[in-house]
PyMOL Python script that loads the backbone (N, CA, C, O; Angstrom):
from pymol import cmd

cmd.read_pdbstr("""\
ATOM      1  N   UNK A   1      -4.196  -4.624   0.230  1.00  0.00           N
ATOM      2  CA  UNK A   1      -3.506  -3.556  -0.437  1.00  0.00           C
ATOM      3  C   UNK A   1      -4.497  -2.759  -1.269  1.00  0.00           C
ATOM      4  O   UNK A   1      -5.649  -2.590  -0.869  1.00  0.00           O
ATOM      5  N   UNK A   2      -4.074  -2.285  -2.386  1.00  0.00           N
ATOM      6  CA  UNK A   2      -4.929  -1.450  -3.230  1.00  0.00           C
ATOM      7  C   UNK A   2      -5.513  -2.235  -4.398  1.00  0.00           C
ATOM      8  O   UNK A   2      -5.924  -1.642  -5.395  1.00  0.00           O
ATOM      9  N   UNK A   3      -5.553  -3.549  -4.289  1.00  0.00           N
ATOM     10  CA  UNK A   3      -6.007  -4.364  -5.412  1.00  0.00           C
ATOM     11  C   UNK A   3      -7.414  -3.998  -5.883  1.00  0.00           C
ATOM     12  O   UNK A   3      -7.617  -3.874  -7.091  1.00  0.00           O
ATOM     13  N   UNK A   4      -8.395  -3.819  -4.995  1.00  0.00           N
ATOM     14  CA  UNK A   4      -9.727  -3.453  -5.496  1.00  0.00           C
ATOM     15  C   UNK A   4      -9.728  -2.122  -6.253  1.00  0.00           C
ATOM     16  O   UNK A   4     -10.405  -1.983  -7.272  1.00  0.00           O
ATOM     17  N   UNK A   5      -8.968  -1.151  -5.752  1.00  0.00           N
ATOM     18  CA  UNK A   5      -8.916   0.137  -6.443  1.00  0.00           C
ATOM     19  C   UNK A   5      -8.238  -0.010  -7.800  1.00  0.00           C
ATOM     20  O   UNK A   5      -8.666   0.603  -8.778  1.00  0.00           O
ATOM     21  N   UNK A   6      -7.172  -0.828  -7.867  1.00  0.00           N
ATOM     22  CA  UNK A   6      -6.502  -1.040  -9.147  1.00  0.00           C
ATOM     23  C   UNK A   6      -7.426  -1.712 -10.148  1.00  0.00           C
ATOM     24  O   UNK A   6      -7.395  -1.390 -11.336  1.00  0.00           O
ATOM     25  N   UNK A   7      -8.253  -2.650  -9.676  1.00  0.00           N
ATOM     26  CA  UNK A   7      -9.210  -3.296 -10.570  1.00  0.00           C
ATOM     27  C   UNK A   7     -10.244  -2.307 -11.091  1.00  0.00           C
ATOM     28  O   UNK A   7     -10.599  -2.331 -12.269  1.00  0.00           O
ATOM     29  N   UNK A   8     -10.721  -1.441 -10.212  1.00  0.00           N
ATOM     30  CA  UNK A   8     -11.708  -0.433 -10.631  1.00  0.00           C
ATOM     31  C   UNK A   8     -11.090   0.523 -11.641  1.00  0.00           C
ATOM     32  O   UNK A   8     -11.713   0.842 -12.654  1.00  0.00           O
ATOM     33  N   UNK A   9      -9.869   0.984 -11.375  1.00  0.00           N
ATOM     34  CA  UNK A   9      -9.204   1.899 -12.309  1.00  0.00           C
ATOM     35  C   UNK A   9      -8.967   1.202 -13.644  1.00  0.00           C
ATOM     36  O   UNK A   9      -9.167   1.798 -14.702  1.00  0.00           O
ATOM     37  N   UNK A  10      -8.540  -0.064 -13.595  1.00  0.00           N
ATOM     38  CA  UNK A  10      -8.340  -0.811 -14.838  1.00  0.00           C
ATOM     39  C   UNK A  10      -9.623  -0.939 -15.640  1.00  0.00           C
ATOM     40  O   UNK A  10      -9.620  -0.790 -16.862  1.00  0.00           O
ATOM     41  N   UNK A  11     -10.713  -1.214 -14.952  1.00  0.00           N
ATOM     42  CA  UNK A  11     -12.013  -1.324 -15.630  1.00  0.00           C
ATOM     43  C   UNK A  11     -12.422   0.014 -16.248  1.00  0.00           C
ATOM     44  O   UNK A  11     -12.888   0.070 -17.386  1.00  0.00           O
ATOM     45  N   UNK A  12     -12.239   1.091 -15.477  1.00  0.00           N
ATOM     46  CA  UNK A  12     -12.615   2.408 -15.995  1.00  0.00           C
ATOM     47  C   UNK A  12     -11.750   2.816 -17.184  1.00  0.00           C
ATOM     48  O   UNK A  12     -12.231   3.475 -18.105  1.00  0.00           O
ATOM     49  N   UNK A  13     -10.481   2.429 -17.166  1.00  0.00           N
ATOM     50  CA  UNK A  13      -9.623   2.713 -18.319  1.00  0.00           C
ATOM     51  C   UNK A  13     -10.070   1.931 -19.544  1.00  0.00           C
ATOM     52  O   UNK A  13     -10.103   2.466 -20.652  1.00  0.00           O
ATOM     53  N   UNK A  14     -10.414   0.664 -19.343  1.00  0.00           N
ATOM     54  CA  UNK A  14     -10.851  -0.155 -20.471  1.00  0.00           C
ATOM     55  C   UNK A  14     -12.144   0.361 -21.087  1.00  0.00           C
ATOM     56  O   UNK A  14     -12.338   0.294 -22.300  1.00  0.00           O
ATOM     57  N   UNK A  15     -13.021   0.873 -20.239  1.00  0.00           N
ATOM     58  CA  UNK A  15     -14.294   1.374 -20.759  1.00  0.00           C
ATOM     59  C   UNK A  15     -14.196   2.822 -21.233  1.00  0.00           C
ATOM     60  O   UNK A  15     -15.157   3.354 -21.790  1.00  0.00           O
ATOM     61  N   UNK A  16     -13.058   3.460 -21.020  1.00  0.00           N
ATOM     62  CA  UNK A  16     -12.872   4.834 -21.477  1.00  0.00           C
ATOM     63  C   UNK A  16     -13.451   5.879 -20.540  1.00  0.00           C
ATOM     64  O   UNK A  16     -13.577   7.041 -20.927  1.00  0.00           O
ATOM     65  N   UNK A  17     -13.802   5.506 -19.333  1.00  0.00           N
ATOM     66  CA  UNK A  17     -14.409   6.447 -18.392  1.00  0.00           C
ATOM     67  C   UNK A  17     -13.372   7.195 -17.562  1.00  0.00           C
ATOM     68  O   UNK A  17     -13.705   8.190 -16.918  1.00  0.00           O
ATOM     69  N   UNK A  18     -12.106   6.730 -17.564  1.00  0.00           N
ATOM     70  CA  UNK A  18     -11.057   7.376 -16.772  1.00  0.00           C
ATOM     71  C   UNK A  18      -9.852   7.633 -17.657  1.00  0.00           C
ATOM     72  O   UNK A  18      -9.644   6.957 -18.665  1.00  0.00           O
ATOM     73  N   UNK A  19      -9.057   8.627 -17.260  1.00  0.00           N
ATOM     74  CA  UNK A  19      -7.866   8.986 -18.028  1.00  0.00           C
ATOM     75  C   UNK A  19      -6.591   8.654 -17.277  1.00  0.00           C
ATOM     76  O   UNK A  19      -6.578   7.842 -16.352  1.00  0.00           O
ATOM     77  N   UNK A  20      -5.520   9.308 -17.702  1.00  0.00           N
ATOM     78  CA  UNK A  20      -4.207   9.056 -17.130  1.00  0.00           C
ATOM     79  C   UNK A  20      -4.090   9.453 -15.674  1.00  0.00           C
ATOM     80  O   UNK A  20      -3.286   8.874 -14.944  1.00  0.00           O
ATOM     81  N   UNK A  21      -4.865  10.420 -15.235  1.00  0.00           N
ATOM     82  CA  UNK A  21      -4.820  10.840 -13.836  1.00  0.00           C
ATOM     83  C   UNK A  21      -5.209   9.713 -12.896  1.00  0.00           C
ATOM     84  O   UNK A  21      -4.664   9.599 -11.798  1.00  0.00           O
ATOM     85  N   UNK A  22      -6.132   8.896 -13.313  1.00  0.00           N
ATOM     86  CA  UNK A  22      -6.551   7.766 -12.485  1.00  0.00           C
ATOM     87  C   UNK A  22      -5.420   6.759 -12.341  1.00  0.00           C
ATOM     88  O   UNK A  22      -5.250   6.159 -11.279  1.00  0.00           O
ATOM     89  N   UNK A  23      -4.645   6.572 -13.406  1.00  0.00           N
ATOM     90  CA  UNK A  23      -3.518   5.655 -13.354  1.00  0.00           C
ATOM     91  C   UNK A  23      -2.469   6.188 -12.379  1.00  0.00           C
ATOM     92  O   UNK A  23      -1.924   5.428 -11.579  1.00  0.00           O
ATOM     93  N   UNK A  24      -2.187   7.482 -12.442  1.00  0.00           N
ATOM     94  CA  UNK A  24      -1.219   8.082 -11.522  1.00  0.00           C
ATOM     95  C   UNK A  24      -1.687   7.946 -10.075  1.00  0.00           C
ATOM     96  O   UNK A  24      -0.885   7.668  -9.184  1.00  0.00           O
ATOM     97  N   UNK A  25      -2.957   8.138  -9.849  1.00  0.00           N
ATOM     98  CA  UNK A  25      -3.506   7.992  -8.496  1.00  0.00           C
ATOM     99  C   UNK A  25      -3.343   6.559  -8.006  1.00  0.00           C
ATOM    100  O   UNK A  25      -2.964   6.337  -6.856  1.00  0.00           O
ATOM    101  N   UNK A  26      -3.627   5.590  -8.865  1.00  0.00           N
ATOM    102  CA  UNK A  26      -3.506   4.180  -8.479  1.00  0.00           C
ATOM    103  C   UNK A  26      -2.052   3.818  -8.195  1.00  0.00           C
ATOM    104  O   UNK A  26      -1.773   3.110  -7.227  1.00  0.00           O
ATOM    105  N   UNK A  27      -1.124   4.291  -9.021  1.00  0.00           N
ATOM    106  CA  UNK A  27       0.297   4.011  -8.799  1.00  0.00           C
ATOM    107  C   UNK A  27       0.762   4.666  -7.502  1.00  0.00           C
ATOM    108  O   UNK A  27       1.547   4.082  -6.756  1.00  0.00           O
ATOM    109  N   UNK A  28       0.281   5.872  -7.236  1.00  0.00           N
ATOM    110  CA  UNK A  28       0.622   6.550  -5.984  1.00  0.00           C
ATOM    111  C   UNK A  28       0.120   5.786  -4.778  1.00  0.00           C
ATOM    112  O   UNK A  28       0.808   5.716  -3.760  1.00  0.00           O
ATOM    113  N   UNK A  29      -1.056   5.219  -4.874  1.00  0.00           N
ATOM    114  CA  UNK A  29      -1.617   4.435  -3.777  1.00  0.00           C
ATOM    115  C   UNK A  29      -0.756   3.207  -3.508  1.00  0.00           C
ATOM    116  O   UNK A  29      -0.454   2.903  -2.354  1.00  0.00           O
ATOM    117  N   UNK A  30      -0.362   2.506  -4.551  1.00  0.00           N
ATOM    118  CA  UNK A  30       0.473   1.323  -4.393  1.00  0.00           C
ATOM    119  C   UNK A  30       1.822   1.703  -3.778  1.00  0.00           C
ATOM    120  O   UNK A  30       2.333   0.993  -2.912  1.00  0.00           O
ATOM    121  N   UNK A  31       2.395   2.818  -4.225  1.00  0.00           N
ATOM    122  CA  UNK A  31       3.689   3.259  -3.684  1.00  0.00           C
ATOM    123  C   UNK A  31       3.580   3.603  -2.204  1.00  0.00           C
ATOM    124  O   UNK A  31       4.453   3.238  -1.418  1.00  0.00           O
ATOM    125  N   UNK A  32       2.525   4.296  -1.822  1.00  0.00           N
ATOM    126  CA  UNK A  32       2.358   4.664  -0.413  1.00  0.00           C
ATOM    127  C   UNK A  32       2.106   3.434   0.456  1.00  0.00           C
ATOM    128  O   UNK A  32       2.617   3.353   1.573  1.00  0.00           O
ATOM    129  N   UNK A  33       1.335   2.492  -0.036  1.00  0.00           N
ATOM    130  CA  UNK A  33       1.103   1.267   0.729  1.00  0.00           C
ATOM    131  C   UNK A  33       2.412   0.486   0.892  1.00  0.00           C
ATOM    132  O   UNK A  33       2.680  -0.067   1.958  1.00  0.00           O
ATOM    133  N   UNK A  34       3.210   0.446  -0.155  1.00  0.00           N
ATOM    134  CA  UNK A  34       4.504  -0.221  -0.071  1.00  0.00           C
ATOM    135  C   UNK A  34       5.411   0.444   0.941  1.00  0.00           C
ATOM    136  O   UNK A  34       6.085  -0.232   1.718  1.00  0.00           O
ATOM    137  N   UNK A  35       5.430   1.783   0.935  1.00  0.00           N
ATOM    138  CA  UNK A  35       6.254   2.520   1.893  1.00  0.00           C
ATOM    139  C   UNK A  35       5.789   2.257   3.320  1.00  0.00           C
ATOM    140  O   UNK A  35       6.615   2.094   4.219  1.00  0.00           O
ATOM    141  N   UNK A  36       4.491   2.215   3.535  1.00  0.00           N
ATOM    142  CA  UNK A  36       3.976   1.948   4.877  1.00  0.00           C
ATOM    143  C   UNK A  36       4.338   0.531   5.334  1.00  0.00           C
ATOM    144  O   UNK A  36       4.673   0.320   6.500  1.00  0.00           O
ATOM    145  N   UNK A  37       4.272  -0.430   4.423  1.00  0.00           N
ATOM    146  CA  UNK A  37       4.628  -1.800   4.783  1.00  0.00           C
ATOM    147  C   UNK A  37       6.105  -1.895   5.159  1.00  0.00           C
ATOM    148  O   UNK A  37       6.456  -2.594   6.110  1.00  0.00           O
ATOM    149  N   UNK A  38       6.970  -1.199   4.424  1.00  0.00           N
ATOM    150  CA  UNK A  38       8.397  -1.214   4.739  1.00  0.00           C
ATOM    151  C   UNK A  38       8.633  -0.602   6.108  1.00  0.00           C
ATOM    152  O   UNK A  38       9.391  -1.150   6.909  1.00  0.00           O
ATOM    153  N   UNK A  39       7.997   0.523   6.386  1.00  0.00           N
ATOM    154  CA  UNK A  39       8.184   1.179   7.676  1.00  0.00           C
ATOM    155  C   UNK A  39       7.650   0.325   8.821  1.00  0.00           C
ATOM    156  O   UNK A  39       8.255   0.298   9.893  1.00  0.00           O
ATOM    157  N   UNK A  40       6.552  -0.361   8.627  1.00  0.00           N
ATOM    158  CA  UNK A  40       5.993  -1.214   9.670  1.00  0.00           C
ATOM    159  C   UNK A  40       6.888  -2.421   9.911  1.00  0.00           C
ATOM    160  O   UNK A  40       7.055  -2.843  11.055  1.00  0.00           O
ATOM    161  N   UNK A  41       7.460  -2.980   8.864  1.00  0.00           N
ATOM    162  CA  UNK A  41       8.326  -4.152   9.017  1.00  0.00           C
ATOM    163  C   UNK A  41       9.631  -3.797   9.707  1.00  0.00           C
ATOM    164  O   UNK A  41      10.209  -4.646  10.385  1.00  0.00           O
ATOM    165  N   UNK A  42      10.105  -2.589   9.560  1.00  0.00           N
ATOM    166  CA  UNK A  42      11.342  -2.180  10.226  1.00  0.00           C
ATOM    167  C   UNK A  42      11.177  -2.211  11.740  1.00  0.00           C
ATOM    168  O   UNK A  42      12.138  -2.509  12.450  1.00  0.00           O
ATOM    169  N   UNK A  43      10.007  -1.918  12.242  1.00  0.00           N
ATOM    170  CA  UNK A  43       9.787  -1.899  13.678  1.00  0.00           C
ATOM    171  C   UNK A  43       9.713  -3.281  14.296  1.00  0.00           C
ATOM    172  O   UNK A  43       9.865  -3.406  15.512  1.00  0.00           O
ATOM    173  N   UNK A  44       9.487  -4.324  13.511  1.00  0.00           N
ATOM    174  CA  UNK A  44       9.334  -5.661  14.079  1.00  0.00           C
ATOM    175  C   UNK A  44      10.556  -6.527  13.839  1.00  0.00           C
ATOM    176  O   UNK A  44      10.525  -7.714  14.165  1.00  0.00           O
ATOM    177  N   UNK A  45      11.629  -5.987  13.283  1.00  0.00           N
ATOM    178  CA  UNK A  45      12.801  -6.806  12.982  1.00  0.00           C
ATOM    179  C   UNK A  45      13.801  -6.825  14.132  1.00  0.00           C
ATOM    180  O   UNK A  45      14.930  -7.279  13.945  1.00  0.00           O
ATOM    181  N   UNK A  46      13.424  -6.350  15.308  1.00  0.00           N
ATOM    182  CA  UNK A  46      14.361  -6.290  16.424  1.00  0.00           C
ATOM    183  C   UNK A  46      14.266  -7.513  17.336  1.00  0.00           C
ATOM    184  O   UNK A  46      14.847  -7.515  18.421  1.00  0.00           O
ATOM    185  N   UNK A  47      13.551  -8.541  16.918  1.00  0.00           N
ATOM    186  CA  UNK A  47      13.485  -9.762  17.689  1.00  0.00           C
ATOM    187  C   UNK A  47      12.401  -9.796  18.751  1.00  0.00           C
ATOM    188  O   UNK A  47      12.341 -10.748  19.530  1.00  0.00           O
ATOM    189  N   UNK A  48      11.548  -8.791  18.804  1.00  0.00           N
ATOM    190  CA  UNK A  48      10.510  -8.755  19.821  1.00  0.00           C
ATOM    191  C   UNK A  48       9.218  -9.403  19.348  1.00  0.00           C
ATOM    192  O   UNK A  48       8.266  -9.530  20.118  1.00  0.00           O
ATOM    193  N   UNK A  49       9.180  -9.810  18.090  1.00  0.00           N
ATOM    194  CA  UNK A  49       7.979 -10.450  17.578  1.00  0.00           C
ATOM    195  C   UNK A  49       6.822  -9.492  17.384  1.00  0.00           C
ATOM    196  O   UNK A  49       5.664  -9.910  17.405  1.00  0.00           O
ATOM    197  N   UNK A  50       7.114  -8.213  17.195  1.00  0.00           N
ATOM    198  CA  UNK A  50       6.073  -7.230  16.948  1.00  0.00           C
ATOM    199  C   UNK A  50       5.459  -6.647  18.197  1.00  0.00           C
ATOM    200  O   UNK A  50       4.478  -5.909  18.108  1.00  0.00           O
ATOM    201  N   UNK A  51       6.012  -6.959  19.379  1.00  0.00           N
ATOM    202  CA  UNK A  51       5.445  -6.441  20.622  1.00  0.00           C
ATOM    203  C   UNK A  51       5.941  -5.042  20.939  1.00  0.00           C
ATOM    204  O   UNK A  51       5.422  -4.401  21.853  1.00  0.00           O
ATOM    205  N   UNK A  52       6.922  -4.558  20.217  1.00  0.00           N
ATOM    206  CA  UNK A  52       7.456  -3.231  20.477  1.00  0.00           C
ATOM    207  C   UNK A  52       8.757  -3.308  21.249  1.00  0.00           C
ATOM    208  O   UNK A  52       9.142  -4.364  21.751  1.00  0.00           O
ATOM    209  N   UNK A  53       9.414  -2.186  21.332  1.00  0.00           N
ATOM    210  CA  UNK A  53      10.721  -2.133  21.990  1.00  0.00           C
ATOM    211  C   UNK A  53      10.588  -1.753  23.446  1.00  0.00           C
ATOM    212  O   UNK A  53       9.742  -0.941  23.819  1.00  0.00           O
ATOM    213  N   UNK A  54      11.437  -2.352  24.266  1.00  0.00           N
ATOM    214  CA  UNK A  54      11.476  -1.989  25.670  1.00  0.00           C
ATOM    215  C   UNK A  54      10.262  -2.380  26.465  1.00  0.00           C
ATOM    216  O   UNK A  54      10.035  -1.858  27.556  1.00  0.00           O
ATOM    217  N   UNK A  55       9.495  -3.273  25.944  1.00  0.00           N
ATOM    218  CA  UNK A  55       8.248  -3.683  26.593  1.00  0.00           C
ATOM    219  C   UNK A  55       8.332  -5.161  26.914  1.00  0.00           C
ATOM    220  O   UNK A  55       8.139  -5.997  26.031  1.00  0.00           O
ATOM    221  N   UNK A  56       8.613  -5.494  28.150  1.00  0.00           N
ATOM    222  CA  UNK A  56       8.754  -6.908  28.530  1.00  0.00           C
ATOM    223  C   UNK A  56       7.641  -7.313  29.469  1.00  0.00           C
ATOM    224  O   UNK A  56       7.301  -6.583  30.400  1.00  0.00           O
ATOM    225  N   UNK A  57       7.082  -8.471  29.223  1.00  0.00           N
ATOM    226  CA  UNK A  57       6.019  -8.998  30.089  1.00  0.00           C
ATOM    227  C   UNK A  57       6.416 -10.366  30.583  1.00  0.00           C
ATOM    228  O   UNK A  57       5.665 -10.995  31.329  1.00  0.00           O
TER     229      UNK A  57
END
""", "prot")
cmd.dss("prot")
cmd.show_as("cartoon", "prot")
cmd.util.cbc("prot")
cmd.orient("prot")
């Protein structure tokens, strides 16, 4: 996920090198990653085991 970026932003905030914009960027990254994970999980909940729909071997 965005853990390394969150750690860097946290460090920069603690040292005073970054402002509130960096926090908003980090929160936006986490939100987008969460949205992508939800969308990806919706495609694999149809019982195919992640192989996709309509694809039988």
